[in-house]
C-alpha positions as CSV (number, residue, x, y, z in Angstrom):
1,X,145.0,118.8,127.1
2,X,142.7,119.9,124.3
3,X,143.3,118.9,120.7
4,X,145.1,121.6,118.7
5,X,143.7,122.5,115.4
6,X,146.3,120.4,113.5
7,X,145.7,117.4,115.8
8,X,143.5,114.7,114.5
9,X,141.3,112.7,116.9
10,X,141.2,109.0,116.3
11,X,137.8,107.5,116.7
12,X,136.9,103.8,116.5
13,X,133.2,102.9,116.1
14,X,132.1,99.3,116.4
15,X,128.9,97.4,115.8
16,X,130.4,93.9,116.4
17,X,128.8,90.7,115.2
18,X,129.3,87.3,116.7
19,X,130.8,84.5,114.6
20,X,129.2,81.1,115.0
21,X,131.1,78.2,113.4
22,X,133.1,80.8,111.4
23,X,130.0,82.5,110.0
24,X,128.9,86.0,110.9
25,X,125.7,85.9,112.9
26,X,124.6,89.3,111.8
27,X,125.1,89.5,108.0
28,X,123.8,93.1,107.6
29,X,126.1,96.0,107.1
30,X,126.0,98.2,110.3
31,X,124.3,101.3,108.8
32,X,124.0,102.8,112.2
33,X,127.7,103.3,112.8
34,X,128.1,104.4,109.2
35,X,125.9,107.4,109.8
36,X,127.7,108.2,113.0
37,X,131.0,108.2,111.1
38,X,129.6,110.2,108.1
39,X,128.1,112.8,110.4
40,X,131.4,113.2,112.3
41,X,133.2,113.7,109.0
42,X,130.6,116.2,107.9
43,X,130.9,118.2,111.1
44,X,134.7,118.0,111.7
45,X,136.2,117.3,108.4
46,X,140.0,116.8,108.8
47,X,139.9,117.0,112.6
48,X,138.7,113.4,113.1
49,X,140.0,110.1,111.7
50,X,137.3,107.4,111.9
51,X,137.5,103.6,111.5
52,X,134.5,101.3,111.5
53,X,134.4,97.7,112.8
54,X,131.9,94.9,112.6
55,X,134.4,91.9,113.1
56,X,135.8,91.3,116.7
57,X,139.1,90.1,115.4
58,X,139.7,93.3,113.3
59,X,138.9,95.5,116.3
60,X,141.2,93.4,118.6
61,X,144.1,93.9,116.1
62,X,143.4,97.6,115.8
63,X,143.3,98.2,119.5
64,X,146.6,96.3,120.0
65,X,148.4,98.3,117.3
66,X,147.1,101.9,117.9
67,X,145.4,103.7,120.7
68,X,142.2,105.5,119.7
69,X,141.0,108.6,121.6
70,X,137.4,107.3,121.5
71,X,136.0,103.8,121.3
72,X,132.2,103.9,120.7
73,X,130.0,100.8,120.2
74,X,126.4,100.0,119.5
75,X,124.1,98.3,122.0
76,X,121.6,95.9,120.4
77,X,120.4,92.8,122.2
78,X,122.2,90.5,119.8
79,X,125.6,91.9,120.5
80,X,125.4,93.9,123.7
81,X,127.7,91.8,125.8
82,X,130.2,91.4,123.0
83,X,130.5,95.1,122.4
84,X,130.8,95.9,126.1
85,X,133.6,93.2,126.4
86,X,135.7,95.3,123.9
87,X,134.9,98.5,125.7
88,X,136.2,96.9,128.9
89,X,139.2,95.5,127.2
90,X,140.1,98.9,125.6
91,X,139.8,100.6,129.0
92,X,142.3,98.2,130.5
93,X,144.7,98.7,127.6
94,X,144.4,102.4,127.6
95,X,142.9,103.9,130.8
96,X,142.5,107.4,129.3
97,X,140.5,106.3,126.3
98,X,136.9,107.6,126.2
99,X,134.4,104.8,126.0
100,X,130.9,105.4,124.6
101,X,127.8,103.2,123.9
102,X,124.5,103.8,122.3
103,X,121.5,101.9,120.9
104,X,118.0,100.6,121.8
105,X,119.0,97.9,124.3
106,X,118.9,100.3,127.2
107,X,116.2,101.2,129.7
108,X,113.9,104.2,129.4
109,X,113.5,104.7,133.2
110,X,116.1,106.7,135.1
111,X,116.3,104.2,138.0
112,X,117.0,101.3,135.5
113,X,119.4,103.5,133.5
114,X,121.4,104.0,136.7
115,X,121.5,100.3,137.3
116,X,122.7,99.7,133.7
117,X,125.6,102.2,134.0
118,X,126.6,100.8,137.4
119,X,126.7,97.3,135.9
120,X,128.9,98.6,133.1
121,X,131.7,100.6,134.9
122,X,134.0,100.6,131.9
123,X,131.5,102.8,130.1
124,X,132.1,106.6,130.3
125,X,129.1,107.9,128.4
126,X,125.8,106.4,127.0
127,X,124.2,108.2,124.0
128,X,120.5,108.1,124.6
129,X,118.1,107.7,121.6
130,X,119.1,109.1,118.2
131,X,122.8,109.2,118.1
132,X,124.5,111.3,115.4
133,X,124.1,114.7,116.9
134,X,124.6,113.6,120.5
135,X,127.8,111.7,119.7
136,X,129.1,114.6,117.5
137,X,128.4,116.9,120.5
138,X,130.5,114.8,122.7
139,X,133.3,114.7,120.1
140,X,133.1,118.5,119.8
141,X,133.7,118.9,123.6
142,X,136.6,116.4,123.4
143,X,138.2,118.4,120.6
144,X,137.9,121.5,122.7
145,X,138.7,120.2,126.2
146,X,140.7,117.0,125.6
147,X,140.0,113.6,127.3
148,X,139.6,114.9,130.8
149,X,136.3,113.4,131.9
150,X,135.8,116.0,134.6
151,X,136.0,118.8,132.0
152,X,133.7,117.0,129.6
153,X,131.1,116.3,132.3
154,X,131.1,120.0,133.3
155,X,130.1,120.9,129.7
156,X,127.1,118.5,129.8
157,X,126.6,118.0,126.0
158,X,123.0,117.0,125.3
159,X,121.8,113.4,124.8
160,X,124.2,111.7,127.2
161,X,123.9,109.6,130.4
162,X,126.8,108.9,132.7
163,X,127.8,108.4,136.4
164,X,129.5,111.2,138.2
165,X,130.9,110.3,141.6
166,X,128.1,107.7,142.0
167,X,125.4,110.1,140.9
168,X,123.4,109.4,137.7
169,X,123.5,112.3,135.3
170,X,121.1,112.9,132.4
171,X,122.2,115.9,130.3
172,X,118.8,116.2,128.6
173,X,117.1,114.9,125.5
174,X,118.4,116.1,122.2
175,X,115.9,116.7,119.4
176,X,116.0,114.3,116.4
177,X,117.4,115.3,113.1
178,X,114.5,116.6,110.9
179,X,116.5,117.3,107.8
180,X,118.3,114.1,106.8
181,X,120.2,116.0,104.1
182,X,122.8,116.7,106.8
183,X,123.7,113.0,107.0
184,X,126.1,112.1,104.2
185,X,125.7,108.6,102.8
186,X,128.3,106.2,104.3
187,X,128.0,104.1,101.1
188,X,128.8,107.0,98.8
189,X,131.7,108.0,101.0
190,X,133.1,104.5,100.5
191,X,132.9,103.7,104.3
192,X,131.3,100.3,103.6
193,X,133.4,99.2,100.5
194,X,135.3,96.6,102.4
195,X,132.2,95.1,104.0
196,X,130.5,94.9,100.5
197,X,133.5,93.2,99.2
198,X,133.4,90.6,102.0
199,X,129.8,89.8,101.2
200,X,127.9,91.5,104.1
201,X,124.3,92.3,103.1
202,X,123.6,96.0,102.4
203,X,121.2,97.8,104.6
204,X,119.7,101.1,103.6
205,X,117.2,103.5,105.1
206,X,114.8,105.6,103.1
207,X,113.0,107.2,106.0
208,X,113.3,107.4,109.8
209,X,110.5,107.0,112.4
210,X,107.2,105.3,112.8
211,X,103.8,106.8,113.2
212,X,102.5,104.0,115.4
213,X,103.0,103.6,119.2
214,X,102.8,99.8,119.7
215,X,103.6,99.0,123.3
216,X,106.0,96.1,122.5
217,X,108.2,98.0,120.0
218,X,111.3,100.2,120.4
219,X,110.0,102.6,117.8
220,X,106.6,102.9,119.5
221,X,107.1,106.2,121.2
222,X,106.2,109.9,120.7
223,X,109.9,110.6,120.3
224,X,110.1,108.3,117.2
225,X,106.6,109.0,115.8
226,X,107.4,111.8,113.3
227,X,108.7,110.2,110.1
228,X,111.5,112.1,108.2
229,X,112.5,111.2,104.7
230,X,116.0,110.6,103.4
231,X,116.8,112.6,100.2
232,X,115.3,110.7,97.3
233,X,118.3,111.3,95.0
234,X,120.7,110.1,97.6
235,X,118.7,106.8,98.1
236,X,118.8,106.3,94.3
237,X,122.5,107.0,94.1
238,X,123.1,104.5,97.0
239,X,121.2,101.8,95.0
240,X,123.3,102.5,91.9
241,X,126.5,102.4,94.0
242,X,125.7,99.2,95.8
243,X,124.4,97.2,92.9
244,X,127.7,96.5,91.1
245,X,129.7,96.1,94.3
246,X,127.5,93.9,96.5
247,X,128.7,90.3,96.8
248,X,125.5,89.5,98.7
249,X,122.4,88.8,96.6
250,X,120.1,90.3,99.4
251,X,119.1,93.8,100.5
252,X,117.7,94.9,103.9
253,X,115.6,98.1,104.0
254,X,115.4,99.5,107.6
255,X,112.2,101.5,107.1
256,X,109.4,100.6,109.5
257,X,106.7,101.4,106.8
258,X,107.9,101.1,103.2
259,X,105.2,102.3,100.8
260,X,104.1,105.1,103.3
261,X,105.1,107.8,100.8
262,X,104.2,108.2,97.1
263,X,107.9,108.6,96.3
264,X,108.6,105.0,97.4
265,X,107.5,104.0,93.9
266,X,110.5,105.9,92.5
267,X,112.8,103.9,94.9
268,X,111.3,100.7,93.6
269,X,112.0,101.8,90.1
270,X,115.7,102.2,91.0
271,X,115.7,98.8,92.6
272,X,114.1,97.2,89.5
273,X,116.7,98.9,87.3
274,X,119.5,97.5,89.5
275,X,117.9,94.0,89.2
276,X,118.0,94.3,85.4
277,X,121.6,95.6,85.3
278,X,123.3,93.7,88.1
279,X,120.9,90.9,89.2
280,X,120.8,92.6,92.6
281,X,118.9,92.5,94.9
282,X,117.5,89.0,94.5
283,X,115.5,89.3,97.7
284,X,114.5,92.4,99.7
285,X,113.7,92.1,103.5
286,X,111.4,94.9,104.4
287,X,108.4,95.9,106.5
288,X,105.7,97.5,104.3
289,X,103.3,100.1,105.7
290,X,100.3,99.3,107.8
291,X,98.2,102.0,106.1
292,X,97.6,103.4,102.6
293,X,97.2,100.0,101.0
294,X,96.7,101.2,97.4
295,X,99.9,103.2,97.7
296,X,101.7,100.2,98.9
297,X,100.5,98.2,95.9
298,X,101.9,100.8,93.5
299,X,105.2,101.0,95.5
300,X,106.1,97.3,95.5
301,X,104.2,95.5,92.7
302,X,107.1,95.7,90.2
303,X,109.5,94.0,92.7
304,X,107.6,90.8,92.1
305,X,109.0,87.7,93.8
306,X,111.9,89.5,95.4
307,X,109.7,91.1,98.1
308,X,106.9,90.1,100.5
309,X,103.9,92.3,101.1
310,X,103.6,92.6,104.9
311,X,100.0,92.3,106.2
312,X,101.3,92.1,109.8
313,X,98.7,92.3,112.5
314,X,100.4,90.9,115.6
315,X,96.9,89.9,116.9
316,X,93.3,90.0,115.7
317,X,91.9,90.0,119.2
318,X,90.3,93.5,119.9
319,X,91.2,93.3,123.6
320,X,94.8,92.6,122.8
321,X,95.1,95.4,120.2
322,X,93.6,97.8,122.7
323,X,96.1,96.8,125.4
324,X,99.1,97.3,123.1
325,X,97.8,100.5,121.5
326,X,97.6,99.1,118.0
327,X,95.0,99.5,115.2
328,X,95.0,97.1,112.2
329,X,93.4,96.8,108.9
330,X,91.3,93.6,108.7
331,X,92.3,90.8,106.4
332,X,89.2,91.7,104.4
333,X,90.7,95.1,103.8
334,X,93.9,93.5,102.8
335,X,92.2,91.0,100.5
336,X,92.1,93.2,97.4
337,X,95.7,94.2,97.5
338,X,96.8,90.6,98.2
339,X,95.0,89.4,95.1
340,X,96.4,92.2,92.9
341,X,99.9,91.6,94.2
342,X,99.6,87.9,93.6
343,X,99.0,88.7,90.0
344,X,102.4,90.5,90.0
345,X,104.1,87.5,91.7
346,X,104.4,89.4,95.0
347,X,104.0,87.1,98.0
348,X,102.2,88.1,101.1
349,X,103.3,87.8,104.7
350,X,101.5,88.2,108.0
351,X,103.0,88.3,111.5
352,X,101.6,87.4,114.8
353,X,103.1,87.8,118.3
354,X,102.5,85.0,120.8
355,X,102.1,85.9,124.5
356,X,100.8,89.4,124.5
357,X,98.2,90.8,127.0
358,X,94.7,89.5,126.7
359,X,95.6,87.0,124.1
360,X,94.1,83.5,124.6
361,X,94.8,80.1,123.0
362,X,91.6,80.4,121.1
363,X,92.0,84.1,120.0
364,X,95.5,83.3,118.7
365,X,94.2,80.3,116.7
366,X,91.4,82.4,115.4
367,X,93.9,85.0,114.0
368,X,96.0,82.3,112.3
369,X,92.8,80.8,110.8
370,X,91.8,84.1,109.4
371,X,95.2,84.7,107.9
372,X,95.6,81.3,106.4
373,X,92.1,81.3,104.9
374,X,92.6,84.8,103.5
375,X,95.3,83.3,101.3
376,X,98.3,84.9,103.1
377,X,101.3,83.1,101.7
378,X,103.4,83.1,104.9
379,X,102.0,83.4,108.4
380,X,104.8,84.2,110.9
381,X,104.3,83.7,114.7
382,X,107.0,85.0,117.1
383,X,107.3,84.8,120.8
384,X,106.7,88.2,122.5
385,X,110.0,89.8,123.3
386,X,110.2,92.1,126.4
387,X,112.4,94.9,125.2
388,X,114.0,97.7,127.2
389,X,112.4,101.1,126.9
390,X,109.0,99.7,125.9
391,X,105.8,100.0,127.9
392,X,105.3,96.3,127.8
393,X,108.4,95.8,130.0
394,X,108.7,99.0,131.9
395,X,105.2,100.4,132.4
396,X,103.7,99.2,135.7
397,X,100.2,99.2,134.2
398,X,101.1,95.9,132.4
399,X,101.7,94.1,135.7
400,X,97.9,93.3,135.8
401,X,98.4,90.9,132.9
402,X,100.8,88.7,135.1
403,X,103.4,88.4,132.3
404,X,105.6,85.3,132.9
405,X,109.0,86.4,131.7
406,X,111.7,83.9,130.8
407,X,115.2,84.2,129.4
408,X,116.7,82.5,126.4
409,X,119.9,82.5,124.3
410,X,119.7,84.7,121.2
411,X,120.3,82.3,118.3
412,X,123.9,82.2,117.0
413,X,124.9,85.2,119.1
414,X,127.6,83.6,121.3
415,X,131.3,82.9,121.0
416,X,134.7,83.1,122.6
417,X,136.5,86.4,122.3
418,X,139.6,87.7,124.2
419,X,139.6,84.3,126.0
420,X,136.1,84.8,127.4
421,X,132.8,83.1,126.6
422,X,130.2,85.7,125.5
423,X,126.5,84.8,125.3
424,X,123.7,87.2,124.3
425,X,120.3,86.8,125.9
426,X,116.7,88.1,125.5
427,X,113.7,88.2,127.8
428,X,110.4,86.8,126.4
429,X,106.8,86.3,127.6
430,X,105.6,82.7,127.6
431,X,102.4,83.0,129.8
432,X,100.0,85.6,131.0
433,X,96.8,85.6,133.0
434,X,94.9,84.6,129.9
435,X,97.4,82.0,128.4
436,X,99.2,79.2,130.2
437,X,102.7,77.9,129.5
438,X,101.2,74.6,128.2
439,X,99.0,76.6,125.8
440,X,102.1,78.6,124.7
441,X,104.0,75.3,123.9
442,X,101.0,73.9,122.1
443,X,100.6,77.0,119.9
444,X,104.3,76.9,119.1
445,X,103.8,73.3,118.0
446,X,100.9,74.4,115.7
447,X,103.1,77.0,114.2
448,X,105.7,74.3,113.4
449,X,102.9,72.8,111.3
450,X,101.9,76.1,109.7
451,X,105.5,76.8,108.8
452,X,106.3,73.4,107.4
453,X,103.1,72.7,105.5
454,X,102.1,76.2,104.5
455,X,104.7,78.9,104.7
456,X,107.5,77.2,102.8
457,X,105.3,76.2,99.9
458,X,106.6,72.6,99.9
459,X,103.2,71.1,99.3
460,X,101.5,74.0,97.5
461,X,100.1,71.7,94.7
462,X,98.4,69.5,97.3
463,X,97.0,72.5,99.2
464,X,95.7,74.0,95.9
465,X,93.9,70.7,95.2
466,X,92.4,70.7,98.7
467,X,91.0,74.2,98.1
468,X,89.8,73.3,94.7
469,X,87.8,70.5,96.3
470,X,86.1,72.9,98.7
471,X,88.1,72.2,101.8
472,X,89.8,75.0,103.9
473,X,93.5,74.9,104.5
474,X,93.3,75.8,108.2
475,X,91.3,72.7,109.0
476,X,93.8,70.6,107.1
477,X,96.6,72.1,109.1
478,X,94.8,71.3,112.4
479,X,94.3,67.7,111.3
480,X,98.0,67.5,110.4
481,X,98.9,68.9,113.9
482,X,96.7,66.2,115.6
483,X,98.3,63.5,113.4
484,X,101.9,64.7,114.2
485,X,101.2,64.5,117.9
486,X,100.5,60.7,117.5
487,X,102.9,60.0,114.7
488,X,105.7,57.5,115.4
489,X,107.7,58.1,112.2
490,X,110.7,60.4,111.8
491,X,108.2,63.3,111.2
492,X,106.6,62.7,114.7
493,X,110.0,62.5,116.3
494,X,111.1,65.8,114.8
495,X,107.8,67.5,116.0
496,X,108.3,66.1,119.5
497,X,111.9,67.3,119.6
498,X,110.7,70.8,118.6
499,X,108.3,70.9,121.5
500,X,111.1,69.6,123.9
501,X,113.5,72.3,122.7
502,X,110.7,75.0,123.0
503,X,110.6,74.3,126.8
504,X,114.3,73.6,127.2
505,X,115.4,77.0,125.7
506,X,113.6,78.9,128.6
507,X,115.4,80.0,131.8
508,X,114.1,81.6,135.0
509,X,116.9,84.2,135.1
510,X,119.8,85.6,133.0
511,X,122.2,84.6,135.8
512,X,121.0,81.0,135.8
513,X,121.4,80.8,132.0
514,X,124.9,82.4,131.9
515,X,126.1,80.1,134.7
516,X,124.9,77.0,132.9
517,X,126.5,77.8,129.6
518,X,129.8,78.9,131.3
519,X,130.5,75.2,131.7
520,X,132.5,73.7,128.8
521,X,130.2,70.7,128.2
522,X,127.1,72.9,128.1
523,X,128.7,75.6,125.9
524,X,129.6,72.8,123.4
525,X,125.9,72.2,122.9
526,X,125.5,75.8,121.8
527,X,128.4,75.5,119.3
528,X,127.1,72.2,117.8
529,X,123.5,73.5,117.5
530,X,121.9,71.2,120.0
531,X,120.9,74.2,122.0
532,X,120.5,78.0,121.4
533,X,119.2,77.8,117.8
534,X,116.3,79.7,116.3
535,X,113.9,76.8,116.6
536,X,111.6,77.7,113.7
537,X,114.6,78.1,111.3
538,X,116.4,75.0,112.6
539,X,113.3,72.8,112.3
540,X,112.4,74.3,108.8
541,X,115.6,72.6,107.6
542,X,114.8,69.4,109.5
543,X,111.3,69.4,108.0
544,X,113.0,69.6,104.6
545,X,115.5,66.9,105.4
546,X,112.6,64.5,106.3
547,X,110.2,65.8,103.6
548,X,109.2,62.3,102.4
549,X,107.9,61.5,105.9
550,X,106.0,64.7,106.2
551,X,104.5,64.3,102.7
552,X,103.5,60.7,103.5
553,X,101.6,62.1,106.6
554,X,99.9,64.8,104.4
555,X,98.8,62.2,101.9
556,X,97.2,60.1,104.6
557,X,95.3,63.0,106.1
558,X,94.2,64.4,102.7
559,X,92.9,61.0,101.5
560,X,91.6,59.5,104.7
561,X,90.2,62.5,106.6
562,X,89.3,64.8,103.7
563,X,88.2,61.9,101.4
564,X,90.1,63.2,98.3
565,X,91.3,61.0,95.5
566,X,94.3,58.8,96.5
567,X,95.5,58.6,92.9
568,X,95.5,62.4,92.5
569,X,97.1,63.1,95.9
570,X,99.8,60.4,95.3
571,X,100.7,62.0,92.0
572,X,100.8,65.5,93.5
573,X,103.0,64.2,96.4
574,X,105.5,62.7,93.9
575,X,105.6,66.0,92.1
576,X,106.2,67.9,95.4
577,X,109.1,65.6,96.3
578,X,110.6,65.9,92.8
579,X,110.6,69.7,93.0
580,X,111.6,70.2,96.6
581,X,113.4,67.1,98.0
582,X,117.1,67.6,99.1
583,X,117.2,71.2,97.9
584,X,120.7,72.0,99.2
585,X,122.3,69.1,97.4
586,X,124.1,70.8,94.5
587,X,125.4,67.4,93.2
588,X,122.0,65.8,92.8
589,X,121.5,64.4,89.3
590,X,118.5,65.1,87.1
591,X,115.6,63.0,88.3
592,X,112.9,61.5,85.9
593,X,109.5,60.6,87.3
594,X,106.4,59.2,85.7
595,X,102.9,60.6,86.4
596,X,99.4,59.2,85.6
597,X,98.2,62.6,84.2
598,X,99.7,65.7,82.7
599,X,100.4,67.4,86.1
600,X,102.7,70.1,84.6
601,X,100.0,71.3,82.2
602,X,97.5,71.4,85.2
603,X,100.0,73.6,87.1
604,X,100.8,75.9,84.1
605,X,97.1,76.5,83.5
606,X,96.7,77.8,87.1
607,X,95.7,74.5,88.8
608,X,92.1,74.9,87.6
609,X,89.8,72.0,87.2
610,X,90.3,68.4,88.3
611,X,93.9,67.3,87.8
612,X,92.8,63.9,86.5
613,X,91.0,65.7,83.6
614,X,94.5,66.3,82.2
615,X,94.4,62.6,81.4
616,X,97.5,62.2,79.3
617,X,100.3,60.3,81.3
618,X,103.5,62.3,81.5
619,X,107.2,61.8,82.2
620,X,108.9,64.8,83.9
621,X,112.5,65.8,84.6
622,X,113.5,67.7,87.7
623,X,116.8,69.5,88.0
624,X,118.6,72.6,89.4
625,X,119.6,75.2,86.8
626,X,123.2,76.4,86.8
627,X,122.3,79.8,88.3
628,X,120.5,78.0,91.1
629,X,123.6,76.0,91.9
630,X,125.6,79.2,92.1
631,X,123.0,80.8,94.3
632,X,123.0,77.8,96.7
633,X,126.9,77.9,96.8
634,X,126.7,81.7,97.6
635,X,124.2,81.2,100.3
636,X,126.1,78.4,102.0
637,X,129.3,80.5,101.8
638,X,127.4,83.4,103.6
639,X,125.4,81.4,106.2
640,X,127.2,78.0,106.5
641,X,125.8,74.5,105.8
642,X,124.7,73.3,109.3
643,X,121.1,72.6,109.9
644,X,120.7,75.9,111.7
645,X,122.4,77.7,108.8
646,X,120.2,76.1,106.2
647,X,117.1,77.1,108.2
648,X,118.3,80.7,108.2
649,X,118.8,80.6,104.4
650,X,115.1,79.6,104.0
651,X,114.1,82.8,105.8
652,X,116.5,85.0,103.8
653,X,115.2,84.2,100.4
654,X,112.0,83.0,98.9
655,X,112.3,79.2,99.0
656,X,110.8,79.0,95.5
657,X,114.1,80.3,94.2
658,X,115.7,77.0,95.3
659,X,112.9,74.7,94.0
660,X,114.0,72.4,91.1
661,X,112.9,73.3,87.6
662,X,110.5,70.8,85.9
663,X,110.1,70.0,82.2
664,X,108.8,67.3,80.0
665,X,111.3,64.5,79.4
């Protein structure tokens, strides 16, 4: 029976997050389902009633109390199995409910799409690629024809995939929305008010699409290549709306290339105004554009320490870049903007992907060396993920690179729901015909060193002194790596455990992984953090916990191998520990330390000249300011206080914001 004009269709839309040790694994507000809801309300006004869910418990309660006509869920790798579990559960509760799924964790090849749908029999329809119009088209047919799947399938609304009597059906690709004015803001409609109140991190989007066609990326396709802008005034209104309401100090911006347009400077002005009025956002997670560097500078310079300039290259090896269809600016081309942004307190970040075609151990090391010695503040290195609907996974041309694919647990994305264990997994590349698994593990170990000694800025005064004396930081990091391999202290043990877990997290198949963790004793190791963590984040926290041991090793290398002054390095090491030791301890009392020279004056004058030339001995006090204590409390409330949680915090804010303040005593 079709819905009469006075009838109101009940639609539940979910983008569920796992909860690990009581903390949401995905802290971002699910903007995707917000746009689905706002577009339905725009199209059908009072004919639909829409509820949004990101917490499994809330959806379970809602399903038990009231039957929706439609349950639609997202499909991202970090929550795919969880979302499908609830589709399956709803179908058992209410067999005539219409179940829908959409999102990027879905193949791009028809034969694989058919396999996916057969593997998920509780799913009635899959919305392929951009979702708002296709999902609204399905709802429109439901309003006209009712929930009879036969009648709906006969209409064949565009943008849907489904199985009909064992036959895979693709109704055809729907064009993307080119005028984003038709998408009302879910924030301004109040659809996310409850999530803002609960402390979930706001996520906004100022444009859609990406002009690049990188072979490893979901966005790297002709379908996604045109970039369409959200209305500028709407974006500004969203920032004004969110600022006084957000309980989170952070903001995520979903753009693939912020700074691509001149008007992005106007968005930055709105963000700066919000920072002045509301102290929000404290940190902005964003990807800046790969082109138009001068425009990027103008767009982000006023955001200062709340943002990172992204000089991401993924690789500097020409053969790799050719294989993945990517063109980069060189670090030399980035140098001017990095220097100018540093003057505005904007930090820089560069990203590498480990395990891509044609990459070798040496070419990867060469890229990191170039980034570190170009004064990039943070150098990220991630294992190559093999994502559905990307050429790297699905194009047979890449078979010649002999990609060695393994499976691993997605960090924090597991739990028990509806009395079932649910574990999310991802496929990654750990070896190719140009890089062995042993080399992969060794490079991961080197990145542990880069992350601990360089990225977090824990020894920045020592590294500044090293550069002042004419030594390069990359050689220092290599020496530290060699020393850690042989080290028998707590620092060496932590490093070796990192390597061990790097191997242990890899599985030959998804089935093998799921079977292992289905056993209670093994699943317990996920819950307690012994397995299944983001290793770089987890070991960032462990590095910080054992900072005195890692600093001791750095002093030995700096003095004995580089030949620098032991007195100066020892004083700098004491200063580093005073500012950064035990950062998450809110109860730590004010510490007073004595120094052989005026180290604080040396730092305040830009660390120029020999430190010992500031000859006056000094006594310094180190302490957390009240607003820092409140920030730490807020972050622990959002992310938890486990080792893994503290590691995640260190990636969500600039660690400098946690460093103790220092003044003369």
